[in-house]
C-alpha positions as CSV (number, residue, x, y, z in Angstrom):
1,M,110.8,84.4,53.8
2,D,110.0,81.5,56.2
3,N,109.9,81.8,59.9
4,F,113.1,79.9,60.5
5,R,115.1,82.4,58.6
6,F,114.1,85.2,60.9
7,L,114.5,83.2,64.1
8,L,118.0,82.1,63.5
9,L,119.5,85.5,64.2
10,T,117.5,86.6,67.1
11,G,118.9,83.6,68.9
12,L,115.5,81.9,68.3
13,V,116.6,79.0,66.1
14,G,113.8,76.6,65.1
15,V,111.3,78.0,67.5
16,I,108.2,78.0,65.5
17,G,108.3,74.2,64.9
18,M,107.7,74.6,61.1
19,G,109.8,71.5,60.4
20,N,112.2,73.3,58.1
21,V,115.3,73.4,60.2
22,A,118.0,72.2,57.8
23,H,118.6,68.4,58.2
24,G,117.4,68.2,61.7
25,A,120.2,70.3,63.2
26,I,118.1,70.9,66.4
27,I,117.8,67.9,68.6
28,V,116.4,69.6,71.8
29,N,113.1,71.4,71.1
30,D,112.2,74.5,72.9
31,K,109.4,74.3,75.4
32,Q,108.2,77.8,74.5
33,K,108.9,79.2,71.1
34,P,108.8,83.0,70.6
35,L,107.1,84.7,67.6
36,L,108.3,86.9,64.8
37,P,108.1,90.6,65.6
38,S,106.1,90.9,62.4
39,Q,103.4,88.7,63.9
40,V,102.9,91.1,66.9
41,K,101.4,94.6,66.7
42,M,101.5,96.7,69.9
43,S,100.5,100.1,71.0
44,G,101.1,102.1,74.2
45,F,104.2,102.5,76.3
46,L,106.4,99.7,74.8
47,H,105.3,100.5,71.2
48,E,106.3,104.1,71.6
49,R,109.8,103.2,72.8
50,M,110.3,100.8,70.0
51,I,109.2,103.3,67.3
52,N,111.5,106.0,68.8
53,N,114.3,103.4,68.8
54,E,113.9,102.9,65.0
55,K,113.2,106.5,64.0
56,N,115.7,108.4,66.2
57,W,118.5,105.9,66.5
58,L,118.6,103.1,63.8
59,L,117.6,105.3,60.9
60,K,119.9,108.2,62.0
61,R,123.2,106.2,62.5
62,P,125.7,107.6,60.0
63,E,126.7,104.8,57.6
64,D,130.3,106.0,57.5
65,V,130.6,105.5,61.2
66,L,129.3,101.9,60.9
67,L,131.6,101.1,57.9
68,G,134.6,103.4,58.2
69,G,136.8,100.9,60.1
70,F,136.4,98.4,57.4
71,Q,136.9,100.7,54.5
72,R,139.9,102.4,56.0
73,R,141.8,99.9,58.0
74,P,142.9,100.0,60.7
75,G,139.8,101.2,62.5
76,S,139.9,104.1,64.9
77,H,139.2,101.8,67.9
78,P,140.0,98.2,68.7
79,W,136.3,97.1,68.6
80,I,135.0,99.7,66.2
81,G,133.9,96.9,63.9
82,E,131.3,95.5,66.3
83,H,128.9,98.4,65.6
84,V,127.8,97.4,62.1
85,G,126.8,93.9,63.2
86,K,124.9,95.2,66.2
87,W,123.1,97.8,64.0
88,L,122.1,95.2,61.5
89,H,120.8,92.8,64.1
90,A,118.7,95.6,65.7
91,S,117.6,97.0,62.3
92,C,116.4,93.6,61.1
93,L,114.3,93.1,64.2
94,A,112.9,96.6,64.1
95,R,112.1,96.4,60.4
96,S,110.4,93.1,60.9
97,Y,108.1,94.8,63.4
98,T,107.4,98.0,61.5
99,G,108.0,97.0,57.8
100,D,109.7,100.4,57.3
101,A,110.9,100.7,53.7
102,E,113.5,103.3,54.4
103,L,115.2,101.2,57.0
104,R,115.3,98.2,54.6
105,K,117.0,100.3,52.0
106,K,119.6,101.4,54.5
107,M,120.2,97.8,55.5
108,D,120.7,96.9,51.9
109,R,123.3,99.6,51.4
110,V,125.2,98.8,54.6
111,V,125.4,95.1,53.8
112,K,126.6,95.7,50.2
113,A,129.2,98.1,51.4
114,L,130.4,95.8,54.2
115,L,130.7,92.8,52.0
116,A,132.8,94.9,49.5
117,T,135.5,95.2,52.2
118,Q,135.8,91.4,52.8
119,E,139.2,90.0,51.9
120,P,139.4,87.0,49.5
121,D,140.3,84.7,52.4
122,G,137.1,85.7,54.3
123,Y,138.7,88.3,56.6
124,L,136.1,90.9,57.6
125,G,137.7,92.9,60.4
126,T,139.2,96.3,61.0
127,Y,142.8,95.4,61.7
128,T,145.8,95.5,59.4
129,K,147.4,92.2,58.3
130,D,150.2,92.5,60.9
131,E,147.7,93.0,63.7
132,R,145.2,90.3,62.7
133,W,143.7,88.2,65.5
134,T,144.9,90.4,68.3
135,S,142.9,92.3,70.9
136,W,139.3,92.4,69.7
137,D,139.6,91.1,66.2
138,V,137.7,87.8,66.8
139,W,135.0,89.8,68.6
140,V,134.6,92.1,65.6
141,H,134.1,89.0,63.4
142,K,131.5,87.7,65.8
143,Y,129.4,90.8,65.3
144,C,129.9,90.8,61.6
145,L,128.7,87.2,61.6
146,I,125.6,88.2,63.7
147,G,124.9,91.1,61.4
148,L,125.2,89.1,58.1
149,M,123.3,86.1,59.4
150,S,120.6,88.4,60.6
151,Y,120.3,90.0,57.2
152,Y,120.3,86.6,55.5
153,E,117.6,85.2,57.8
154,F,115.4,88.2,57.2
155,T,115.9,88.6,53.4
156,G,117.2,85.3,52.1
157,D,120.2,87.1,50.5
158,K,122.7,84.4,49.5
159,G,125.5,86.9,49.3
160,A,125.2,87.6,53.1
161,L,125.3,83.9,53.8
162,K,128.4,83.5,51.6
163,G,130.1,86.3,53.4
164,A,129.3,84.7,56.8
165,Q,130.6,81.4,55.6
166,G,133.8,83.1,54.5
167,I,134.2,84.3,58.1
168,G,133.4,81.0,59.6
169,D,135.7,79.1,57.3
170,L,138.6,81.5,58.1
171,L,138.1,81.1,61.8
172,I,138.2,77.3,61.5
173,A,141.4,77.6,59.3
174,T,143.0,79.9,61.9
175,F,142.1,78.5,65.3
176,G,142.2,75.0,66.8
177,P,144.7,72.3,67.9
178,G,148.0,72.8,66.2
179,K,146.9,76.3,65.0
180,R,146.5,79.7,66.7
181,D,145.2,79.7,70.2
182,I,141.7,81.2,70.4
183,I,142.1,82.1,74.1
184,A,145.3,84.0,73.5
185,S,143.6,85.9,70.7
186,G,140.9,87.6,72.8
187,T,140.6,89.7,75.9
188,H,139.1,88.9,79.3
189,V,140.7,85.5,79.7
190,G,139.7,84.7,76.1
191,M,136.0,85.1,76.7
192,A,135.6,87.9,74.1
193,A,137.0,85.5,71.4
194,T,135.1,82.4,72.5
195,S,131.8,84.2,72.5
196,V,131.9,83.8,68.7
197,M,130.3,80.4,69.5
198,E,126.8,82.1,69.3
199,P,126.9,83.1,65.6
200,M,128.9,80.0,64.6
201,M,125.9,78.0,65.9
202,Y,123.6,80.1,63.7
203,L,125.9,79.3,60.8
204,Y,125.7,75.6,61.6
205,N,121.9,75.7,61.7
206,A,121.7,77.5,58.4
207,T,124.0,75.1,56.6
208,S,124.1,71.9,58.6
209,D,127.8,71.8,57.9
210,K,129.3,69.9,60.8
211,K,132.6,71.8,60.8
212,Y,130.9,74.8,62.4
213,L,129.5,72.6,65.2
214,D,132.9,71.0,65.6
215,F,134.5,74.4,66.0
216,C,132.1,75.3,68.7
217,E,133.0,72.1,70.6
218,Y,136.7,73.2,70.2
219,L,135.7,76.5,71.9
220,V,134.3,74.5,74.8
221,K,137.5,72.5,75.2
222,A,139.5,75.7,75.0
223,Y,137.7,77.0,78.1
224,D,139.8,74.5,80.2
225,Q,143.2,75.3,78.7
226,P,145.6,76.5,81.4
227,N,145.1,80.0,80.1
228,G,141.3,79.6,79.6
229,P,138.3,81.0,81.5
230,K,137.0,77.6,82.6
231,I,133.5,78.9,82.3
232,I,131.6,75.6,82.5
233,S,133.8,73.8,85.1
234,S,134.0,76.8,87.3
235,L,130.2,77.4,87.3
236,L,129.5,73.8,88.0
237,E,131.9,73.7,90.9
238,K,131.7,77.2,92.4
239,R,128.2,78.2,91.3
240,S,129.4,81.8,91.2
241,V,129.8,84.2,88.2
242,H,132.0,86.4,90.4
243,E,134.5,83.6,90.9
244,T,134.4,82.5,87.2
245,A,137.2,83.8,84.9
246,N,137.6,87.5,85.6
247,G,133.9,88.1,86.3
248,K,133.5,90.2,83.1
249,A,129.7,90.2,82.8
250,Y,129.1,91.0,79.1
251,E,131.6,88.6,77.7
252,M,130.7,85.8,80.1
253,M,126.9,86.0,79.4
254,S,127.7,86.1,75.6
255,N,129.4,82.7,76.0
256,L,126.4,81.4,78.0
257,V,124.0,82.4,75.2
258,G,126.3,80.5,72.8
259,L,126.2,77.4,75.1
260,C,122.4,77.5,75.1
261,E,122.5,77.3,71.3
262,L,125.1,74.5,71.4
263,Y,122.9,72.6,73.9
264,R,120.0,72.6,71.4
265,C,122.2,70.9,68.8
266,T,124.0,68.5,71.1
267,G,121.8,67.8,74.1
268,N,124.8,68.0,76.4
269,E,123.2,68.8,79.7
270,K,126.2,70.5,81.3
271,Y,125.9,73.3,78.8
272,L,122.4,74.1,79.9
273,R,123.3,73.6,83.6
274,A,126.1,76.1,83.4
275,A,123.8,78.7,82.0
276,E,121.1,78.0,84.6
277,I,123.5,78.1,87.5
278,A,124.9,81.4,86.3
279,W,121.4,82.9,85.8
280,Q,120.3,81.8,89.3
281,D,123.4,83.3,90.9
282,I,122.8,86.6,89.2
283,V,119.2,86.7,90.3
284,A,119.9,85.7,93.9
285,N,123.1,87.7,94.5
286,R,124.0,90.2,91.7
287,M,120.8,91.7,90.3
288,Y,119.5,95.2,91.0
289,I,115.9,95.9,91.7
290,T,115.7,97.2,88.2
291,G,116.8,93.9,86.6
292,G,120.3,95.2,85.7
293,T,123.5,93.5,86.7
294,S,127.2,94.2,87.1
295,L,129.2,97.1,88.4
296,G,132.2,98.5,86.5
297,E,131.3,95.9,83.8
298,H,132.1,93.0,86.2
299,F,130.1,90.8,88.5
300,Q,130.8,91.8,92.1
301,K,130.8,89.9,95.4
302,E,127.4,88.8,96.7
303,H,124.9,91.6,97.3
304,Y,127.4,94.3,96.5
305,L,125.2,96.6,94.4
306,P,126.1,100.3,94.8
307,R,123.5,102.6,93.5
308,T,125.8,105.1,91.7
309,G,128.8,104.9,89.5
310,A,129.4,102.3,86.7
311,V,126.0,100.5,87.3
312,S,124.8,97.9,84.9
313,E,126.6,98.4,81.6
314,T,123.9,98.4,78.9
315,C,125.8,95.7,77.0
316,A,125.4,93.5,80.1
317,T,121.7,94.4,80.5
318,V,120.9,93.4,76.9
319,T,123.0,90.2,77.0
320,Y,121.3,89.3,80.3
321,Q,118.0,89.8,78.5
322,Q,119.1,87.5,75.7
323,L,120.3,84.8,78.2
324,T,117.0,85.0,80.1
325,L,115.1,84.6,76.8
326,E,117.2,81.5,75.9
327,L,116.3,79.9,79.2
328,L,112.6,80.8,78.9
329,R,112.6,79.1,75.5
330,L,114.4,76.0,76.8
331,T,112.5,75.5,80.0
332,G,109.2,77.3,79.6
333,E,109.4,78.4,83.2
334,S,107.6,81.7,84.1
335,K,110.4,82.9,86.4
336,Y,112.4,83.7,83.3
337,A,109.5,85.7,81.8
338,D,109.2,87.6,85.1
339,V,112.9,88.7,84.9
340,V,112.6,89.6,81.2
341,E,109.7,92.0,82.1
342,Q,111.7,93.4,85.0
343,I,114.7,94.1,82.7
344,I,112.6,95.6,79.9
345,Y,110.4,98.0,81.9
346,N,113.2,99.2,84.1
347,H,116.9,98.9,83.4
348,L,116.7,98.5,79.6
349,L,114.2,101.3,79.0
350,G,115.8,103.3,81.9
351,A,119.0,103.3,79.8
352,Q,117.2,104.5,76.7
353,K,116.2,108.2,76.6
354,P,112.5,108.2,76.0
355,T,112.9,109.9,72.7
356,G,115.2,107.1,71.5
357,E,118.0,109.5,70.5
358,S,120.5,108.3,73.1
359,F,121.4,105.6,75.6
360,C,123.4,105.4,78.8
361,Y,126.6,103.4,78.9
362,F,126.0,102.9,82.7
363,T,122.6,103.6,84.3
364,P,122.8,104.4,88.0
365,L,119.9,104.1,90.4
366,E,120.3,107.6,91.5
367,G,121.9,110.8,90.4
368,K,121.7,111.8,86.7
369,K,121.5,109.6,83.7
370,P,124.6,109.9,81.6
371,Y,122.9,109.7,78.2
372,T,125.1,109.8,75.1
373,A,124.5,109.8,71.4
374,D,128.1,108.9,70.7
375,I,128.6,105.4,69.1
376,C,130.0,103.0,71.7
377,C,129.4,99.4,72.7
378,C,126.4,100.2,74.8
379,T,124.7,102.6,72.5
380,S,124.9,99.9,69.9
381,S,123.7,97.2,72.2
382,G,120.7,99.1,73.7
383,P,118.8,99.2,70.4
384,R,119.1,95.4,70.1
385,G,117.3,94.9,73.4
386,V,114.5,97.3,72.6
387,A,114.0,95.8,69.1
388,L,113.7,92.3,70.7
389,I,110.7,93.2,72.7
390,P,107.9,92.0,70.3
391,A,109.5,88.6,70.1
392,L,109.2,88.2,73.8
393,A,105.5,89.0,74.1
394,Y,104.0,85.6,73.2
395,G,105.3,82.1,73.0
396,I,104.0,78.8,71.4
397,R,104.0,75.7,73.5
398,D,103.3,72.2,72.4
399,D,99.7,72.4,73.7
400,G,99.0,76.0,73.3
401,I,100.0,79.7,73.6
402,A,101.7,81.6,76.4
403,V,101.2,85.3,77.0
404,N,104.4,86.7,78.5
405,L,104.1,90.5,78.2
406,Y,100.8,92.4,78.7
407,G,99.9,95.5,76.8
408,H,97.4,96.6,74.1
409,S,98.4,94.3,71.3
410,G,97.3,91.9,68.6
411,V,98.9,88.7,67.4
412,S,98.2,86.2,64.6
413,L,99.8,82.7,64.7
414,N,99.5,79.1,63.9
415,I,99.4,76.7,66.8
416,P,101.1,73.3,66.5
417,S,97.8,71.6,65.5
418,G,97.8,73.9,62.5
419,A,94.8,76.1,63.4
420,K,95.2,79.8,62.9
421,V,94.6,81.8,66.0
422,E,94.3,85.6,66.6
423,I,94.5,87.2,70.0
424,L,93.7,90.8,70.8
425,Q,94.7,92.3,74.1
426,E,92.7,95.3,75.3
427,T,94.3,96.9,78.3
428,D,95.9,100.0,79.8
429,Y,98.7,97.9,81.2
430,P,101.3,98.6,82.5
431,F,99.3,101.3,84.3
432,D,96.2,99.2,84.9
433,G,96.0,95.5,85.8
434,K,92.9,94.6,83.9
435,V,93.5,92.7,80.6
436,T,90.8,91.6,78.3
437,L,91.9,89.0,75.7
438,R,89.7,88.2,72.8
439,I,90.6,85.0,71.1
440,S,89.4,83.8,67.7
441,A,90.3,80.6,65.9
442,E,89.4,80.1,62.2
443,K,88.0,76.7,63.1
444,A,87.3,75.1,66.5
445,A,90.6,74.2,68.1
446,K,91.4,72.6,71.4
447,F,94.4,74.2,73.1
448,T,95.6,75.8,76.4
449,L,96.1,79.5,76.9
450,Y,98.9,80.2,79.4
451,L,98.7,83.6,81.2
452,R,101.8,84.7,83.1
453,I,100.8,85.9,86.6
454,P,103.7,88.2,87.4
455,N,105.7,87.5,90.6
456,W,105.1,91.1,91.8
457,C,101.3,90.6,91.6
458,R,99.7,90.0,95.0
459,A,96.6,88.4,93.6
460,A,94.8,87.9,90.3
461,R,91.3,86.9,89.1
462,I,90.4,85.2,85.8
463,S,87.0,84.9,84.2
464,G,85.7,84.5,80.7
465,S,83.5,82.7,78.2
466,K,81.6,79.6,79.1
467,G,83.1,76.3,78.2
468,L,86.7,77.2,79.3
469,E,88.5,75.6,82.3
470,F,90.2,78.3,84.4
471,G,93.3,77.3,86.4
472,F,94.1,79.0,89.7
473,P,96.1,82.2,89.1
474,K,99.2,82.0,91.3
475,P,101.8,84.8,91.2
476,G,105.1,83.6,89.7
477,E,103.4,80.9,87.6
478,Y,101.4,80.5,84.4
479,A,97.6,80.2,84.8
480,R,96.2,77.6,82.5
481,I,92.9,78.2,80.6
482,A,92.0,75.1,78.7
483,G,89.1,74.4,76.3
484,T,87.9,74.4,72.8
485,W,88.4,77.8,71.2
486,D,86.4,79.2,68.3
487,E,85.5,82.7,67.2
488,G,84.5,85.1,70.0
489,K,86.0,83.6,73.1
490,T,87.0,86.1,75.9
491,V,89.3,85.8,78.9
492,I,89.5,88.6,81.5
493,L,92.6,88.8,83.7
494,D,92.5,91.2,86.6
495,M,95.8,91.7,88.4
496,D,96.2,93.5,91.7
497,M,98.5,96.4,90.9
498,S,98.4,98.0,94.3
499,P,101.7,100.0,94.9
500,E,104.3,98.2,97.0
501,M,107.1,99.4,99.2
502,I,110.2,97.4,99.4
503,A,112.5,97.4,102.4
504,G,116.2,97.6,101.5
505,E,118.6,94.8,102.4
506,H,122.4,94.5,102.5
507,G,123.8,97.8,101.1
508,D,120.3,99.3,100.9
509,K,119.4,98.6,104.5
510,G,117.5,101.5,106.1
511,L,116.2,102.6,102.6
512,V,112.9,102.1,100.9
513,A,112.0,101.6,97.2
514,M,108.6,101.7,95.6
515,R,107.1,99.7,92.8
516,Y,103.9,99.9,90.8
517,G,103.1,96.8,88.7
518,P,106.2,96.1,86.6
519,F,107.6,99.6,87.2
520,V,110.2,100.5,89.7
521,L,109.5,104.1,90.8
522,A,112.0,106.9,91.3
523,A,111.7,110.3,92.9
524,D,112.7,113.0,90.5
525,T,113.7,116.6,91.2
526,A,111.8,117.7,88.1
527,L,108.6,116.7,89.9
528,N,109.8,118.1,93.2
529,P,111.4,121.5,92.5
530,D,111.3,122.6,96.1
531,I,113.5,119.7,97.3
532,E,117.2,120.5,97.0
533,S,118.5,117.0,97.7
534,L,116.5,113.7,97.5
535,N,118.8,112.3,100.1
536,R,117.2,114.6,102.6
537,V,113.8,113.0,102.1
538,A,112.3,110.1,104.0
539,V,109.2,108.0,103.7
540,E,107.5,105.7,106.2
541,Y,107.9,102.1,105.2
542,Q,104.5,100.3,104.7
543,R,104.8,97.1,102.8
544,T,101.4,97.5,101.2
545,G,102.3,101.0,99.9
546,S,98.9,102.2,101.0
547,G,100.0,105.8,101.0
548,I,101.1,105.8,97.3
549,R,98.7,107.5,95.0
550,A,98.7,107.6,91.2
551,E,97.6,110.6,89.3
552,K,97.7,112.1,85.8
553,R,99.9,115.2,85.2
554,D,100.1,116.5,81.6
555,G,99.0,113.2,80.3
556,T,101.7,111.3,82.2
557,T,101.1,109.0,85.2
558,V,102.9,110.2,88.3
559,F,102.8,109.0,91.9
560,S,102.8,110.7,95.2
561,V,103.6,109.6,98.8
562,P,103.7,111.3,102.1
563,A,107.2,112.2,103.2
564,L,109.4,114.2,105.4
565,V,112.1,116.5,104.1
566,M,115.0,118.1,106.1
567,T,114.9,121.8,105.4
568,P,116.6,124.9,107.0
569,L,114.0,126.9,108.7
570,A,115.1,130.0,110.7
571,E,118.7,128.7,110.3
572,K,117.7,125.4,112.0
573,R,117.7,122.0,110.5
574,E,114.1,120.7,110.8
575,L,112.0,117.9,109.3
576,K,108.9,119.1,107.5
577,P,106.0,117.1,106.1
578,T,105.6,117.2,102.3
579,S,104.2,115.2,99.4
580,L,106.9,113.5,97.4
581,Y,106.3,112.8,93.7
582,L,107.7,109.9,91.8
583,M,107.7,108.6,88.2
584,T,108.8,105.4,86.5
585,F,112.6,104.7,86.6
586,A,112.3,104.3,82.8
587,D,111.3,107.9,82.5
588,A,113.2,109.4,85.4
589,G,116.0,111.8,84.7
590,A,115.1,112.2,81.0
591,D,115.7,115.9,81.0
592,G,118.9,115.8,83.1
593,S,117.2,116.1,86.5
594,Q,118.4,114.3,89.6
595,F,116.5,111.1,90.6
596,R,116.6,108.5,93.2
597,I,115.0,105.0,93.6
598,W,116.1,104.1,97.2
599,L,114.8,106.7,99.7
600,R,115.5,107.0,103.4
601,D,113.1,105.2,105.8
602,K,111.5,107.7,108.2
603,S,113.0,105.8,111.1
604,S,116.5,106.4,109.8
605,L,116.2,110.1,109.3
606,S,117.1,112.6,112.0
607,A,118.1,116.3,111.7
608,A,121.0,115.6,114.0
609,D,122.5,113.2,111.5
610,F,123.2,116.0,109.1
611,S,126.1,118.4,109.1
612,P,125.5,122.1,109.4
613,F,127.1,122.2,106.0
614,S,124.4,120.0,104.5
615,F,122.9,123.0,102.6
616,G,126.3,124.4,101.6
617,K,127.6,125.0,98.1
618,E,129.8,122.3,96.7
619,S,132.8,122.9,94.5
620,Y,135.7,120.9,93.1
621,S,139.1,121.4,91.5
622,R,137.8,119.7,88.4
623,E,134.2,119.0,87.4
624,G,134.8,115.3,86.6
625,N,132.4,112.9,85.0
626,V,130.3,111.6,88.0
627,E,127.9,114.2,89.3
628,G,127.1,112.9,92.8
629,M,126.8,115.1,95.9
630,I,129.4,115.2,98.7
631,A,127.4,116.9,101.5
632,D,124.2,115.0,101.5
633,G,124.9,112.4,104.1
634,D,124.9,109.6,101.5
635,A,128.2,107.8,100.9
636,S,126.8,106.0,97.9
637,S,126.6,109.3,96.0
638,F,130.1,110.5,95.1
639,R,132.1,112.9,92.9
640,V,135.2,112.4,90.9
641,T,137.7,114.8,89.3
642,F,138.4,112.6,86.2
643,D,138.9,114.7,83.0
644,G,141.4,112.4,81.3
645,K,144.3,114.7,82.3
646,P,147.0,114.6,85.0
647,A,147.0,117.0,88.0
648,D,149.3,117.7,90.9
649,E,146.6,118.6,93.3
650,D,142.8,118.0,93.7
651,W,140.3,119.3,96.2
652,F,136.7,119.0,97.1
653,A,135.0,121.8,99.1
654,V,131.7,122.9,100.7
655,T,131.0,126.5,101.7
656,L,128.3,128.5,103.6
657,K,127.4,132.1,103.5
658,K,127.9,132.5,107.2
659,P,130.4,130.8,109.5
660,V,129.4,128.1,112.0
661,K,131.2,126.3,114.8
662,V,132.8,122.9,113.9
663,N,135.5,120.7,115.5
664,R,135.3,117.4,113.5
665,V,135.3,116.5,109.8
666,V,134.3,113.3,108.2
667,Y,135.6,112.5,104.8
668,A,134.3,109.4,102.9
669,H,136.3,108.0,100.0
670,G,134.3,107.8,96.8
671,R,135.3,104.9,94.5
672,T,138.4,103.1,93.6
673,F,139.0,102.6,89.9
674,H,141.7,100.8,88.0
675,D,143.1,104.2,86.8
676,G,142.7,106.2,90.0
677,G,140.0,107.6,92.3
678,W,142.0,108.0,95.5
679,F,144.6,110.4,96.9
680,D,148.3,109.5,96.6
681,A,149.7,109.8,100.2
682,S,153.3,108.9,99.3
683,S,154.4,112.5,99.8
684,G,151.9,113.4,102.5
685,K,148.4,112.6,103.8
686,P,145.4,114.6,102.5
687,K,144.9,117.9,104.3
688,I,141.7,119.3,105.8
689,Q,141.4,123.1,105.2
690,I,138.9,125.7,106.5
691,L,137.7,129.0,105.3
692,R,137.1,131.4,108.2
693,K,135.2,134.0,106.2
694,P,133.9,134.1,102.6
695,E,136.6,136.5,101.4
696,G,139.4,134.8,103.3
697,E,142.1,132.4,102.4
698,W,142.1,128.6,102.9
699,E,144.2,127.4,105.8
700,T,145.2,123.9,106.8
701,I,143.8,122.9,110.1
702,A,144.5,119.1,110.2
703,E,145.9,116.2,108.2
704,L,143.9,113.0,107.6
705,N,146.4,110.8,109.5
706,S,144.1,107.8,109.4
707,Y,144.2,107.7,105.6
708,P,146.1,104.6,104.4
709,A,149.6,104.7,103.0
710,T,148.5,104.9,99.4
711,T,150.7,105.5,96.4
712,A,150.0,106.7,92.9
713,T,149.4,103.1,91.8
714,D,148.3,101.4,95.0
715,S,145.0,102.2,96.7
716,A,146.1,100.2,99.8
717,G,142.8,98.4,100.1
718,L,140.6,101.5,100.3
719,R,136.9,100.5,100.3
720,D,134.3,102.4,98.4
721,G,132.6,104.8,100.9
722,Q,135.2,104.2,103.6
723,E,135.0,107.0,106.2
724,F,137.9,108.9,107.9
725,S,137.4,111.3,110.8
726,V,139.7,114.0,112.2
727,K,139.1,116.2,115.3
728,F,140.6,119.6,115.9
729,P,139.9,122.6,118.3
730,T,136.6,124.2,117.8
731,V,136.7,126.9,115.1
732,E,134.2,129.1,113.2
733,A,134.3,128.3,109.5
734,C,132.2,129.0,106.5
735,G,134.1,126.6,104.3
736,I,135.7,123.1,104.5
737,R,137.7,121.3,101.9
738,I,140.0,118.3,101.5
739,L,143.2,118.7,99.5
740,G,145.5,116.0,98.2
741,K,147.5,114.6,95.3
742,P,145.4,112.5,92.9
743,A,146.4,108.9,92.0
744,H,146.7,107.5,88.5
745,G,146.5,103.8,89.0
746,D,147.4,101.9,85.8
747,N,147.3,105.0,83.5
748,P,150.1,107.5,84.3
749,K,148.8,109.8,81.5
750,Q,146.1,111.0,83.8
751,S,145.1,111.1,87.5
752,F,142.0,111.8,89.6
753,S,140.5,111.5,93.0
754,S,137.0,111.0,94.4
755,C,134.9,112.0,97.4
756,A,131.6,110.6,98.7
757,E,131.2,112.8,101.7
758,L,132.8,115.9,103.3
759,Q,130.9,116.7,106.4
760,P,132.0,119.0,109.4
761,F,130.3,118.6,112.8
762,L,130.3,120.2,116.2
763,D,130.7,117.6,118.9
764,K,129.7,118.8,122.3
């Protein structure tokens, strides 16, 4: 199998420069060309995660789950058919890296069974004939194309290519001027359907059949139909992903990946500009510290990045990773490699359970990680991102080799001049900044070695063998080492990995995060069993992070920092010095523990800020599916009562063992969702109730009159975390609760409410 065959399906078409792209389909050459996973051998942190991904996810996916929707149409879910294509893509990448024979056999079985369900006209979806091309049908075909083209490019199997051509030809026969409208045949302003551009470009590059290219140009024109998403024109004019189409992150970025592929074969600069504008807008305005993006699956307004809830859908994380790789290839700029590293070490691997047996759909920056082993869009996408890692580690440039990811690894490749070069990295990175690279060429060869100096690195030093020219290592750029290379050359890169504290901005103002090298750190209750709530902890901001210490605990690197914790001592609320322990966000919460990235700054923590109920017991009418706290003084942490069922009444409560005096209650709304999350005030505002003694009855003491005039379907403009306060005569109470009717939004079959804070106070 030649290199080109592999590269097609990773979205890496023609990247090796072997000269075997069919009939010169590529007219814009990449400035940095990734490698085959099979060319890279790694060990350490990333290698372990990739192996777990293969052994505990890809090899264990039931084949009937992947194929059942095709074998027994209709499928059980509108997009059930996407999973087989995602699985094949991830499996082909993983198998290229490991060479696992068992995974190859499983891939063979799955492809054979999938092709057996293809209709004579090329249809390979999960819908019945009367429902064809509705909802997510084109989307399902997109992923079948990706899966089949991936398998073809890895194995050379002509049957897979024929099956893919059958899909492509059917799409061309079905959609276009005078035919069915592609925009009306997909969700999210048609973006789900038009994202089929990406694999249609792979098909064009494999066959050089211009009809596939023409179809992709039709998709671009469809963007600007009256009912279209106007992806390119909107991005060029407004320069905002939030203001483009409906802001759906996954589908929009999937289209941008396709536009990058189309740019390679057309040279149309506006395709590349649209992708670059979108990427820059995400980085500047809509990217979490962990490299993730989107909330509730959509791009939000500038700098609106809540830390809990539906944070960074894993599908969006992986597609952002793919888009960033596309731009790294096309431009060769190190800023894209910096973001790729940020995504991988934090939000991607933070979404993967370290054992590889499950992934998160959404991955919050605090709370608990909602891992699931159920098959869904995100548990199918996550393995693709993990399996892509080896292809990102190195790149070939016209004049040499770029090193993008550091870690103990070895690589063998041919540079453009034809010389065979081997590189061995010896390092404990990402826990140590010293990297020794041993480079051997089978014959003397003149080329440049590009070493990425990460943008988080404060300073770096480079030294090595005589006869090499060392460029100045500037963070955020590639350092150039030029010379004639032969057997036995050594380059030593020493990066300053001093811990760093980051002061929060916008919604994180008054908070502090910590970073060590590429890792974002998180405090975890598993390391701090004596701390009941991490929101009651504060650290002193020091940009240098001089107080952070790394240490080994049971073979794992953990970090400590001096902190203050609010704790009840002799029935008083006091601040007590302590040592707070942190771990990498990628490993935090792995055993179901609570974790938190953004911590309070010491200057913002006062015992007086906390309610006497801060150490109370929380309870709820229904447990719900978001496990935030409601009495911790943090409105970004919230609770919902969602269980998929309707209810006439919901409540949130906090109780103490002994009564205390209070005369004011603050309630903070949690989150507003399309299908509920607020109280329906059409028949009465939410009530505030107290419990005078532990064995007593709840009694209403006030109504939340400032609560807006909401209805079951209208949230009346409620903002996430919006506070409402009510005063009443001083009473002694050991319990407080808010009671109201839950709303159902656009789904009357269920209803639920939410609460971010319920805090009683005693005002003097």
